[in-house]
C-alpha positions in Angstrom: 8.5 25.8 12.0 11.0 22.5 12.0 8.9 21.1 14.8 5.7 21.4 13.0 7.3 19.9 9.9 8.6 17.0 11.9 5.4 16.4 13.3 3.7 16.4 10.3 6.3 13.7 8.8 5.9 11.5 11.9 2.1 11.5 11.6 2.4 10.8 8.0 4.6 8.0 8.6 2.3 6.5 11.5 -0.7 6.7 9.0 1.1 4.8 6.1 2.8 2.2 8.5 -0.9 1.4 9.7 -2.2 1.1 6.0 0.6 -1.2 5.0 -0.6 -4.4 6.3 -3.3 -6.2 8.0 -4.3 -9.3 9.9 -3.9 -11.9 7.4 -6.4 -14.1 9.2 -9.2 -11.5 9.2 -8.6 -10.7 5.5 -9.1 -14.1 4.7 -12.4 -14.8 6.5 -15.5 -14.3 4.4 -18.5 -12.0 5.6 -21.6 -13.4 6.5 -24.4 -13.0 3.8 -27.8 -14.1 4.2 -30.7 -14.1 2.2 -34.1 -13.5 4.1 -36.9 -15.8 2.5 -39.4 -14.3 0.5 -37.1 -11.4 -0.7 -34.1 -10.6 -2.8 -32.5 -8.9 0.2 -28.8 -9.9 1.0 -27.4 -9.0 4.4 -23.6 -8.7 4.5 -21.7 -8.4 7.8 -18.4 -6.5 6.9 -15.7 -5.8 9.5 -12.7 -3.6 9.2 -9.7 -4.6 11.8 -6.2 -3.8 11.3 -6.9 -1.6 8.4 -8.1 -4.5 6.4 -11.4 -5.8 5.3 -12.5 -9.1 6.8 -12.8 -10.2 3.2 -11.6 -9.6 -0.2 -14.7 -11.1 -2.1 -18.4 -10.5 -1.8 -21.1 -12.3 -4.0 -24.5 -11.2 -4.3 -27.4 -12.0 -6.8 -28.1 -9.5 -9.6 -30.2 -6.4 -8.6 -30.3 -7.6 -4.9 -31.1 -4.9 -2.2 -27.9 -5.3 -0.2 -27.8 -4.5 3.4 -24.4 -3.7 4.6 -23.8 -3.9 8.3 -20.5 -2.3 8.6 -18.4 -2.8 11.5 -15.3 -0.6 12.1 -13.1 -1.9 14.8 -10.0 0.3 14.1 -9.1 3.7 15.6 -9.7 5.6 12.4 -12.7 6.3 10.1 -13.4 4.0 7.0 -16.1 3.7 4.3 -17.2 1.2 1.7 -17.5 2.3 -1.8 -18.5 0.2 -4.6 -17.2 1.1 -8.5 -17.5 -0.5 -11.8 -13.7 -1.5 -11.8 -10.5 -0.9 -10.2 -9.7 2.5 -11.9 -12.8 3.6 -9.6 -13.8 6.3 -12.0 -17.5 5.1 -12.1 -19.0 5.0 -8.7 -22.1 2.6 -7.9 -22.4 3.3 -4.2 -20.4 4.9 -1.5 -21.2 4.8 2.3 -20.5 7.6 4.8 -17.5 7.5 6.7 -17.9 5.3 9.8 -16.1 6.5 12.7 -13.5 4.7 14.8 -15.0 1.6 16.9 -18.6 2.2 15.4 -21.2 0.5 13.5 -23.5 1.4 10.6 -26.0 0.0 8.3 -26.2 1.0 4.6 -28.6 0.0 1.9 -28.0 -0.2 -2.0 -29.2 -2.1 -5.1 -26.5 -4.5 -6.4 -25.7 -4.0 -10.3 -28.2 -6.0 -12.2 -25.5 -7.2 -14.7 -23.6 -10.2 -13.5 -19.8 -9.7 -13.3 -17.1 -8.5 -11.1 -16.9 -4.9 -9.7 -14.5 -3.2 -7.3 -15.0 -2.1 -3.6 -12.6 -0.1 -1.3 -12.3 1.9 1.4 -12.0 5.6 0.1 -9.7 6.5 2.9 -7.3 3.7 2.5 -7.6 3.1 -1.3 -4.6 1.3 -1.8 -4.7 -1.4 0.8 -8.4 -1.9 1.6 -10.0 -3.3 -1.4 -11.9 -6.5 -2.7 -13.9 -7.8 -5.6 -17.8 -7.4 -5.4 -19.2 -10.5 -7.5 -22.7 -10.4 -9.0 -23.7 -13.8 -10.1 
């Protein structure tokens, strides 16, 4: 029983240590956003590495069709969830979990109202966050 409790404590400490920081250089990089000609589609290349998104800000036009190309380079699952604000009570979009060292593509419609919205990884909601700007 003591051994199982100690293992659980060590595992929790390992997870918290991994969520506590990230590669500063990766966190400051901007995702690649491209708008193909002839449409209101925006392609976002979003990377997770070191328990951090590669950007803290994503900007798209109102009502755009967002194509999110999500690449997870970490050894644990992550997702992308978009909310109306930092309280994360009203969801706009939430992707499936993307497994360790995997990629996935998701599509959703950006809000039609300009403003700042909140995104995060629901698995690591305190450390993997950002602002989704509709402008």
